C-alpha distance (Angstrom), angle and dihedral (degrees) to the residues before:
residue distance angle dihedral
M1 . . .
A2 3.79 . .
G3 3.76 120.9 .
T4 3.77 129.4 -12.8
T5 3.79 139.1 -37.7
P6 3.81 128.5 -117.8
K7 3.80 90.6 -112.8
A8 3.80 91.5 54.3
V9 3.81 89.3 50.5
A10 3.81 91.3 49.9
I11 3.79 93.2 48.9
G12 3.80 91.4 46.9
S13 3.79 91.2 51.6
E14 3.81 91.0 52.0
L15 3.81 92.6 47.2
R16 3.79 91.2 51.1
R17 3.80 91.4 48.6
A18 3.81 91.5 49.9
R19 3.81 91.4 49.6
E20 3.79 92.9 48.8
D21 3.81 90.8 47.4
A22 3.82 87.6 54.0
G23 3.80 90.3 52.6
L24 3.80 95.7 -120.7
S25 3.79 130.8 132.9
A26 3.80 119.8 -132.3
R27 3.79 89.3 -106.7
Q28 3.81 92.8 50.4
L29 3.80 91.0 50.4
A30 3.79 91.1 47.3
D31 3.80 91.1 51.5
K32 3.79 90.4 49.1
L33 3.80 91.3 53.1
G34 3.79 97.2 37.1
L35 3.79 92.2 -117.2
S36 3.78 135.5 125.7
H37 3.79 113.5 -92.9
T38 3.81 87.9 -133.6
T39 3.82 88.4 62.3
I40 3.79 90.1 53.3
G41 3.80 89.5 47.5
R42 3.80 93.3 51.4
W43 3.78 91.9 49.1
E44 3.79 92.1 49.8
K45 3.81 92.9 47.8
G46 3.80 91.6 48.1
E47 3.79 90.3 -119.3
R48 3.79 90.3 124.3
S49 3.81 129.4 28.9
P50 3.81 114.1 -125.2
R51 3.79 117.8 -141.5
P52 3.83 118.1 -115.3
V53 3.81 89.3 -105.1
D54 3.81 89.8 52.7
V55 3.80 91.2 52.0
A56 3.80 91.3 48.4
T57 3.81 92.1 48.4
V58 3.80 94.3 49.4
L59 3.80 95.0 46.1
S60 3.80 92.3 45.7
A61 3.80 90.5 52.2
L62 3.78 89.3 50.2
G63 3.81 93.7 48.4
A64 3.80 93.3 -120.8
D65 3.78 121.5 176.2
N66 3.82 114.0 -84.1
G67 3.79 92.0 -125.7
I68 3.80 92.8 54.9
R69 3.79 90.3 45.3
E70 3.81 93.0 53.4
E71 3.82 92.9 46.7
L72 3.81 94.0 50.0
V73 3.78 94.2 43.8
E74 3.80 88.6 53.8
L75 3.81 90.8 46.9
A76 3.82 89.7 52.3
R77 3.80 93.1 58.1
D78 3.80 93.2 82.3
T79 3.79 109.1 20.3
D80 3.80 92.4 143.8
G81 3.81 95.9 48.9
S82 3.79 118.3 132.6
H83 3.81 93.0 -108.9
W84 3.78 143.3 5.0
V85 3.79 119.0 -136.0
A86 3.80 117.3 -171.2
T87 3.81 118.2 -163.8
T88 3.80 102.5 156.3
L89 3.80 123.2 74.3
P90 3.84 95.3 -119.0
E91 3.79 91.6 51.0
Q92 3.80 92.2 45.8
Q93 3.80 88.5 52.1
R94 3.81 89.2 52.1
Q95 3.78 89.5 50.9
I96 3.80 90.5 53.4
A97 3.80 89.5 49.2
A98 3.81 89.2 49.9
L99 3.81 91.0 49.2
L100 3.80 90.3 52.9
E101 3.81 90.3 50.8
I102 3.79 92.2 47.0
E103 3.81 92.7 48.1
R104 3.81 89.8 52.0
D105 3.81 87.0 65.9
A106 3.80 95.3 37.6
T107 3.78 121.9 128.9
A108 3.82 94.4 -176.4
I109 3.80 136.2 9.6
T110 3.80 126.2 -165.0
D111 3.81 115.7 -164.7
V112 3.80 120.2 -172.7
S113 3.80 112.3 -170.8
A114 3.79 124.3 171.9
M115 3.80 105.3 175.2
L116 3.80 105.7 26.7
I117 3.80 141.5 30.0
P118 3.84 108.1 -84.3
G119 3.80 111.8 -91.7
L120 3.81 95.5 -119.6
L121 3.82 89.8 57.2
Q122 3.80 99.9 43.1
T123 3.79 120.9 116.6
G124 3.78 118.8 -129.8
D125 3.82 92.7 -108.3
Y126 3.80 92.6 49.1
A127 3.82 92.2 49.8
R128 3.81 90.7 44.8
A129 3.82 91.3 51.9
I130 3.81 91.2 52.0
M131 3.79 93.4 49.1
T132 3.78 94.7 44.9
A133 3.80 93.3 48.9
G134 3.80 89.4 44.3
G135 3.78 92.2 61.0
I136 3.79 99.6 -107.5
P137 3.84 108.0 161.4
D138 3.80 111.7 -100.8
I139 3.79 91.3 -122.7
D140 3.83 90.3 60.7
V141 3.80 100.9 40.6
E142 3.80 99.8 83.5
T143 3.80 92.8 46.3
R144 3.79 91.1 51.2
V145 3.80 92.2 46.6
A146 3.81 89.9 51.6
V147 3.80 90.7 50.7
R148 3.80 91.7 49.8
L149 3.79 92.5 49.4
G150 3.80 89.5 45.4
R151 3.78 89.6 62.0
R152 3.81 87.4 67.4
E153 3.80 88.5 76.4
A154 3.81 88.5 79.5
I155 3.82 90.1 71.5
T156 3.82 99.5 30.1
R157 3.81 102.7 47.4
T158 3.79 115.3 116.2
D159 3.79 94.3 -134.9
R160 3.80 110.2 74.1
P161 3.82 100.3 -39.7
A162 3.77 117.5 -154.5
R163 3.79 119.0 -106.7
L164 3.80 112.3 -119.4
V165 3.78 122.7 -152.0
A166 3.80 106.4 -172.1
F167 3.79 124.4 -173.1
V168 3.80 117.1 -168.0
D169 3.78 126.6 178.8
E170 3.79 113.7 -118.0
S171 3.80 90.6 -124.0
A172 3.82 90.1 66.3
L173 3.80 89.2 63.8
Y174 3.80 91.0 61.0
R175 3.81 97.1 43.8
M176 3.81 106.5 106.4
I177 3.79 98.7 -137.7
G178 3.81 106.9 178.3
G179 3.79 94.1 -2.3
H180 3.80 135.1 -81.1
H181 3.81 99.1 -48.2
V182 3.81 95.9 46.7
M183 3.78 92.4 46.7
R184 3.80 94.2 46.1
E185 3.82 90.8 52.2
Q186 3.80 90.1 46.7
L187 3.80 91.0 53.8
R188 3.79 91.2 46.8
W189 3.78 88.9 52.0
L190 3.81 90.6 51.5
L191 3.79 89.9 51.7
H192 3.80 89.3 51.0
V193 3.81 98.1 47.7
A194 3.80 91.3 44.4
E195 3.82 85.6 73.1
W196 3.80 93.0 57.4
P197 3.81 114.0 107.1
T198 3.82 89.6 -132.7
V199 3.82 95.0 56.3
D200 3.80 129.3 76.7
L201 3.82 105.6 -177.6
R202 3.81 118.6 -170.7
V203 3.79 129.0 179.3
V204 3.78 117.9 -148.9
P205 3.83 105.9 -143.1
V206 3.79 119.1 -128.7
G207 3.81 88.4 -124.0
A208 3.80 91.6 63.2
G209 3.79 92.8 90.9
W210 3.78 120.8 -150.4
H211 3.79 120.2 -0.5
P212 3.83 132.9 160.2
G213 3.79 92.3 -101.1
L214 3.80 88.9 71.4
E215 3.81 89.0 66.8
G216 3.79 89.9 68.7
A217 3.78 143.3 -60.0
F218 3.80 120.2 -75.2
V219 3.79 140.1 172.4
I220 3.81 125.8 -146.2
V221 3.80 116.8 -161.1
E222 3.79 119.9 -165.4
R223 3.80 118.6 -163.1
G224 3.79 105.6 -175.8
A225 3.79 131.9 -90.7
D226 3.81 95.6 -53.8
N227 3.82 96.4 58.5
A228 3.77 130.7 50.5
P229 3.83 116.6 -119.5
V230 3.79 117.6 -107.5
V231 3.79 133.0 -149.1
Q232 3.79 122.5 -144.3
L233 3.79 124.6 -163.0
E234 3.78 126.2 179.5
T235 3.80 132.4 -165.5
R236 3.79 132.5 175.7
R237 3.82 94.7 -88.9
S238 3.78 105.0 21.1
A239 3.79 146.1 24.2
L240 3.79 131.3 -147.4
F241 3.80 136.0 -155.8
L242 3.81 120.9 -163.3
H243 3.80 124.4 -172.1
E244 3.81 107.1 157.6
A245 3.81 111.7 117.1
A246 3.82 95.2 -120.9
D247 3.81 92.9 50.5
V248 3.80 93.3 47.1
A249 3.81 91.3 47.1
A250 3.81 90.6 53.7
Y251 3.80 91.0 56.3
Q252 3.78 92.9 42.9
E253 3.80 88.1 54.9
A254 3.82 89.7 48.1
A255 3.82 90.5 52.4
A256 3.79 90.0 49.9
R257 3.81 90.3 53.5
V258 3.80 90.9 49.8
E259 3.80 89.3 51.5
E260 3.82 89.9 55.3
V261 3.82 91.5 63.1
A262 3.82 98.1 34.4
M263 3.78 124.7 104.4
S264 3.80 121.1 -108.9
P265 3.82 118.6 -96.7
D266 3.81 91.0 -106.5
A267 3.80 93.1 49.2
T268 3.79 89.1 46.6
S269 3.80 92.5 54.2
G270 3.80 90.3 46.4
L271 3.80 91.6 52.8
I272 3.80 93.0 48.7
A273 3.82 92.6 47.0
D274 3.80 90.4 50.2
L275 3.79 91.4 49.3
I276 3.81 91.6 50.7
N277 3.80 90.3 51.3
R278 3.79 91.3 49.9
M279 3.81 91.8 48.0
D280 3.80 91.0 50.0
A281 3.81 92.2 48.0
Q282 3.78 91.7 48.3
H283 3.80 92.2 47.6
D284 3.80 92.6 47.5
G285 3.79 90.8 49.2
T286 3.80 91.9 49.4
A287 3.80 90.8 48.2
R288 3.81 92.4 52.0
A289 3.80 91.6 46.3
G290 3.79 89.8 51.5
């Protein structure tokens, strides 16, 4: 398998954070452990999977909390496994951190979303409305919204931004998440980003019938020839990373089938613009009647 795994990326991110919190450079840590600083660098970048004993040694030298040490040592026991399922909140948070790291190196991202606007294209108010209605504690909502908006950097960065192909079911455009104002601004934002050279936005019409996107949302992240693509799936209580070639190929084929029934980018923009006009006309008429 080419490249790294999501677990290796997550562990590397945690090791780097622990080192920075300890106020050490990679070279200083390497000298302290009697290792090459390039080894430390590869671990932190997820380019190489550290063994559980390596993780324990590094975190002990850095004075990391015992709980963190135990969690990461356990995570390091199967970094090359065929998939990574996260069911606990700490592990789900590590998956999100890993996704952010992976997207920073992404060359292309394919997002298939049937029920909601794809995460990379959500406005802050739209994301906030979803999280609030979904029962996320108030104290966590703003942090999660900031993380979701931060993912947008993958397609907006000036240095080699990733290309996003986003498929959204037409029904999601009519779903009044957050009310009229929030949804109207979300649609306006979609119309705006659809003009970006890094974004290929396609609506899947409700008349298309069955397509693989109806089985559930998924994201495919490609990272160039040196790293294998990964697939990320998220449910209410768990999240899943896949990186084995056969699993990734199955989702790439599913995305291709969704593309066959999706509208063109121009038709998509026309539909969204028409919907915005209808929403505005309806709102203006309601306001006058009131």
